[in-house]
N, C-alpha and C positions, 0 to 999 in steps of 0.2 A: 217890874212886878205882873205878871199874866194876868189878864183878863178874869180868871179865874180863882188866882191866888185872892185878889182885890173883891172880887165876888165872895170869896171865904172869909175873908176880913170883916166883910160888913155885914154878911150873916151872923158873927161871934157879935155882934154889937145891939143885936135886937132890930125890934119892929119900931120905927119911929116914921115923920113925915120924912124928912131931908134924908134919912140913910134907904125909906123904900122909894123913895124918885132915884138916888145915886145907883141900889141894886138895880132899876128897871133900867137904867140907863145904861150898868154893866153888861148886864144880860144881851140886852140889845147889840152894845159892841162885839160881845160871843159869838150873838147870831150872825151877826153881817162878815164876822171873819171868816164863816162856817166850823166853827166849833161847836158841832151836834145842832146846828140852826134850830132842830123843830121845838127841840127842848130848851133852850136858850132863851127863844120865841114866847114858849110860854111861859116860863119862870119870869119873862120881861111883863108881859100882860098880866097878869097874874098880881106883881105888885104897884104895878099900874094902876090895877083894880083897886087895891085895900090902898094905894096913896089918896086917891081919888073921893074914896068914900071918905076918906078921916078927913080930909080937906077942909079946912074951914068949919070945924068942928070942934066940941075939946072932945077928945078923946081920953076914955078912960083908963085907969092901970089895966081894971080888971078886961075891957076890952082889948087891949093888947096883947094882955096875957092869955087871955083866951086866942088871939087868931095863933098864936106861938106855940103856945101848945098844941094845935090843929093841925099845922102846915109846918112849922119852922124843922123840925127832925125829918120829912118827909126830904124836904127840899134839901138840909145839908147830904140825908141819903142820897137824894139824885145828883148831886154834885159830885160829890165823891165816886158813885158808881160812872160818872162820864170820865172824874179824874183819872183813876183806876184802867181806866178803857176797858172796862165788863161788856161782856157779852150786849149787845141790841135787843137782846128779849130782856133780860134782865134790868137795863135802860126803861128801855118800855112798858113792863110793869113798876119800877119805883113812880114813872109819867102818869100813869092811869092812880096808883095811890094816894099821889100830891093830891090830882086833882078831885077823885073823891073825896077824898077828904076837906080840900079846898068848898065845893060845892054841896058840902053837909050843914 
């Protein structure tokens, strides 16, 4: 299984602490392997940030669902753009949309 296939599998499981930690690690591995390193470094940072915010605190289903609704679709679109080897401008647009949603 490739790094990206593992990331796609983990994304299908949704957001919870252990999975976010796994996603952060897999994305960092992909970045280090040279697979769109900026994209996967940013994704690793996002997943790490969320897991750190949620670690040690009870996370409600509403909070988890809210974060998934906010960014999960955009993350999947971004990973699909990389997988489909879309034009870098499209990948950059997807990355900007994700970051805008994450910071909103």
